[in-house]
C-alpha positions as CSV (number, residue, x, y, z in Angstrom):
1,M,-8.4,-36.0,-10.7
2,S,-5.9,-35.2,-8.0
3,S,-7.0,-32.4,-5.7
4,L,-5.5,-28.9,-6.1
5,S,-4.5,-28.9,-2.4
6,K,-2.3,-32.0,-3.0
7,K,-0.7,-30.5,-6.0
8,L,0.1,-27.2,-4.1
9,A,1.4,-29.1,-1.1
10,S,3.7,-31.2,-3.3
11,Y,5.1,-28.2,-5.0
12,K,5.6,-26.3,-1.7
13,S,7.4,-29.3,-0.2
14,D,9.7,-29.5,-3.1
15,F,10.3,-25.8,-3.1
16,K,11.3,-26.0,0.6
17,T,13.8,-28.7,0.0
18,R,15.6,-26.8,-2.7
19,T,15.5,-23.3,-1.4
20,P,18.0,-21.8,1.0
21,V,16.8,-21.2,4.6
22,E,17.3,-17.4,4.4
23,I,15.0,-17.1,1.5
24,L,12.4,-19.3,3.2
25,E,12.7,-17.0,6.2
26,T,12.2,-13.9,4.1
27,I,9.0,-15.4,2.5
28,N,7.6,-16.6,5.8
29,R,8.3,-13.3,7.6
30,S,6.6,-11.4,4.7
31,I,3.5,-13.6,5.0
32,S,3.4,-13.3,8.8
33,L,3.7,-9.5,8.6
34,F,0.7,-9.4,6.2
35,Q,-1.3,-11.8,8.3
36,E,-0.6,-9.6,11.4
37,H,-2.0,-6.5,9.8
38,S,-4.6,-8.0,7.5
39,A,-8.2,-7.0,7.6
40,L,-9.3,-9.7,5.2
41,K,-11.7,-11.4,7.6
42,S,-14.0,-8.5,7.4
43,V,-14.2,-8.1,3.6
44,L,-16.6,-9.6,1.0
45,K,-18.4,-12.0,3.3
46,V,-20.9,-14.6,2.1
47,G,-24.3,-13.0,1.8
48,Q,-22.9,-9.6,0.8
49,T,-23.3,-8.1,-2.6
50,F,-20.2,-8.4,-4.8
51,P,-19.3,-5.0,-6.4
52,S,-20.2,-4.7,-10.1
53,F,-17.3,-4.4,-12.5
54,E,-16.4,-4.1,-16.2
55,L,-13.0,-5.3,-17.1
56,A,-11.4,-6.1,-20.5
57,D,-9.8,-9.5,-21.1
58,I,-6.2,-9.7,-22.3
59,N,-7.4,-9.2,-25.9
60,G,-9.4,-6.1,-25.2
61,Q,-12.9,-7.6,-25.1
62,L,-15.0,-6.0,-22.3
63,F,-16.7,-8.2,-19.7
64,N,-19.5,-6.8,-17.6
65,S,-20.3,-8.5,-14.3
66,K,-24.1,-8.0,-14.7
67,E,-24.0,-9.8,-18.1
68,L,-21.7,-12.5,-16.8
69,I,-24.2,-13.5,-14.1
70,Q,-27.3,-13.1,-16.3
71,D,-27.7,-16.8,-17.1
72,K,-25.5,-18.6,-14.6
73,P,-23.7,-18.1,-11.3
74,L,-20.1,-16.9,-11.7
75,I,-16.9,-18.3,-10.4
76,L,-14.3,-15.5,-10.1
77,T,-10.7,-16.0,-9.0
78,F,-7.8,-13.6,-8.5
79,V,-4.4,-14.8,-9.6
80,R,-1.0,-13.0,-9.4
81,G,0.5,-14.0,-12.7
82,G,2.2,-16.5,-14.9
83,W,5.4,-16.2,-12.8
84,C,3.6,-17.6,-9.7
85,P,3.7,-21.4,-9.7
86,Y,0.7,-21.6,-7.3
87,C,-1.3,-19.5,-9.7
88,V,-0.3,-21.7,-12.6
89,L,-1.3,-24.9,-10.8
90,E,-4.6,-23.3,-9.9
91,T,-5.5,-22.1,-13.4
92,Q,-4.4,-25.4,-14.9
93,M,-6.8,-27.2,-12.7
94,W,-9.6,-24.8,-13.5
95,Q,-8.9,-25.4,-17.2
96,Q,-9.4,-29.1,-16.7
97,Y,-12.8,-28.5,-15.1
98,F,-13.6,-26.0,-17.9
99,E,-12.8,-28.6,-20.5
100,K,-14.7,-31.3,-18.6
101,S,-17.8,-29.0,-18.7
102,K,-17.4,-28.6,-22.5
103,S,-16.7,-24.9,-22.0
104,T,-20.0,-24.2,-20.2
105,L,-18.5,-23.5,-16.8
106,N,-18.9,-19.8,-16.1
107,I,-15.5,-18.8,-14.7
108,V,-13.2,-15.8,-15.1
109,A,-9.7,-15.2,-13.6
110,I,-8.5,-11.7,-12.8
111,T,-4.8,-10.7,-13.0
112,P,-2.9,-7.4,-12.7
113,E,-0.3,-8.6,-15.3
114,K,-0.2,-6.6,-18.5
115,P,-1.7,-8.4,-21.5
116,E,1.7,-9.2,-23.0
117,F,2.6,-11.2,-19.9
118,A,-0.8,-12.6,-19.3
119,K,-1.0,-13.9,-22.9
120,S,2.1,-15.9,-22.3
121,M,0.4,-17.5,-19.2
122,Q,-2.7,-18.2,-21.3
123,S,-0.8,-19.8,-24.2
124,E,1.7,-21.8,-22.0
125,N,-1.1,-23.3,-20.0
126,N,-3.7,-23.6,-22.8
127,L,-6.3,-21.5,-20.8
128,S,-9.5,-21.1,-22.7
129,F,-11.7,-19.4,-20.0
130,P,-11.5,-15.5,-19.8
131,L,-8.5,-13.9,-18.2
132,L,-9.4,-10.4,-17.2
133,F,-6.9,-7.5,-16.8
134,D,-7.0,-5.5,-13.6
135,S,-4.9,-2.5,-14.6
136,G,-3.0,-1.1,-11.7
137,L,-4.8,-3.5,-9.3
138,C,-7.6,-0.9,-9.2
139,F,-10.3,-3.5,-8.8
140,A,-8.4,-5.6,-6.2
141,E,-7.7,-2.3,-4.3
142,L,-11.4,-1.5,-4.4
143,L,-12.2,-4.9,-2.9
144,G,-9.5,-4.7,-0.2
145,L,-7.6,-7.6,-1.8
146,V,-4.1,-6.2,-2.1
147,W,-0.9,-7.4,-0.5
148,K,1.6,-4.6,-0.1
149,T,4.9,-6.4,-0.2
150,D,7.6,-5.4,2.3
151,D,11.1,-4.4,1.1
152,A,12.7,-7.7,1.8
153,M,10.2,-9.6,-0.3
154,K,10.5,-7.0,-3.0
155,Q,14.2,-7.5,-3.2
156,Q,13.7,-11.3,-3.3
157,L,11.3,-11.0,-6.2
158,L,13.8,-8.8,-8.0
159,K,16.5,-11.5,-7.4
160,W,14.2,-14.0,-9.1
161,D,13.9,-11.5,-12.0
162,I,10.3,-10.8,-11.2
163,N,9.9,-7.0,-11.6
164,L,6.3,-6.1,-10.9
165,T,6.8,-2.6,-12.1
166,E,7.4,-4.0,-15.5
167,R,4.6,-6.6,-15.3
168,H,1.9,-4.3,-13.8
169,C,0.6,-0.8,-14.7
170,T,1.9,0.6,-11.4
171,Q,5.2,1.5,-9.8
172,T,4.3,-0.4,-6.6
173,F,5.2,-4.0,-5.8
174,N,1.7,-4.8,-4.7
175,L,0.0,-8.1,-5.5
176,P,-3.6,-9.3,-5.5
177,V,-4.5,-11.6,-2.6
178,P,-5.5,-15.0,-3.9
179,A,-9.3,-15.1,-3.6
180,T,-12.1,-17.1,-5.2
181,F,-15.8,-16.3,-5.1
182,V,-19.1,-17.8,-6.4
183,I,-21.6,-15.0,-7.2
184,D,-25.2,-15.7,-7.9
185,N,-27.5,-13.9,-10.4
186,K,-28.4,-11.3,-7.9
187,E,-24.7,-10.4,-7.3
188,V,-24.7,-12.0,-3.9
189,I,-21.6,-13.9,-2.7
190,Q,-22.5,-17.5,-2.1
191,Y,-18.9,-18.8,-1.6
192,R,-15.8,-17.0,-0.4
193,F,-12.2,-18.0,-0.2
194,I,-9.6,-15.4,0.8
195,E,-6.1,-16.4,2.1
196,E,-3.1,-14.3,3.1
197,D,-0.8,-17.2,2.5
198,Y,-0.6,-17.2,-1.3
199,S,0.3,-20.9,-1.4
200,S,-3.2,-21.8,-0.4
201,R,-6.1,-21.8,-2.9
202,A,-9.7,-22.6,-3.0
203,E,-10.3,-26.3,-3.8
204,P,-12.3,-26.5,-7.1
205,D,-14.5,-29.3,-5.8
206,D,-15.6,-27.1,-2.9
207,V,-16.3,-24.2,-5.2
208,L,-18.2,-26.3,-7.6
209,A,-20.4,-27.8,-4.9
210,I,-21.8,-24.4,-4.3
211,Y,-21.8,-23.4,-8.0
212,N,-23.7,-26.5,-9.1
213,R,-26.4,-25.9,-6.4
214,L,-27.1,-22.5,-7.9
215,I,-27.6,-23.6,-11.5
C-alpha cells in the first residue's frame, strides 16, 4: 500500500503545476500567517488527558468517548470536509486500513460539515467508520484546534464555490486544524499529530504502530 505522504505529495505537486502563482501565494501566505501566530505546540501533548466528548455521527447516533475507549484504544482524526482533497485522501486511506482490519479498527473522524454535506463525503468515498459532526466547531475550539482563515483565503475559498457558512453551523470561515490522536483506555494521549499546514497528515502506519502496541 502506497504511503499517505506519497499520495499527498503527488496531489500537491500536481496542484502546484496547474494553479496560478497568485493563488499559490494566497494559500502560502495564509498558512504562514497561521504558523506565525499558532500556539499548537502547547496543546494536547502526549501524556496529557484527552477531553471527554459526546458527539453525534452524521446519522444522529451519539458516540461517547468513554464508551469508545472501553475495549480498545481510539484513533481520532479531524478532517475539514469532503471539499478538501487532502481530507479525502486521508479518509480513503483510513478506510483501506479499516477494511483490512475487518471493521475492528477503532477509529472516528470528526468534521464540522453539516450532515447533508458529510453524507456525500461518506458515500462518495465508501467510508464505513464513524464520521462525527462537530457543530459550529465547538469541540475543535475547546481543544484549540481552529484555523481562523484570513480575508484573502476566505475570498479564494468562495471563488472555488466553497462557502463555509453554508457547510458549517457558524457564520465564521473557520476550519479545524488537521490533527490525529491515539487515546488509550484511561483517556491519555499516546500519539499526537497536529500540523498548521493542512496538506500534511499523520501517516497511518505511524499511528497504527502506537495503536497496536496498546491493544
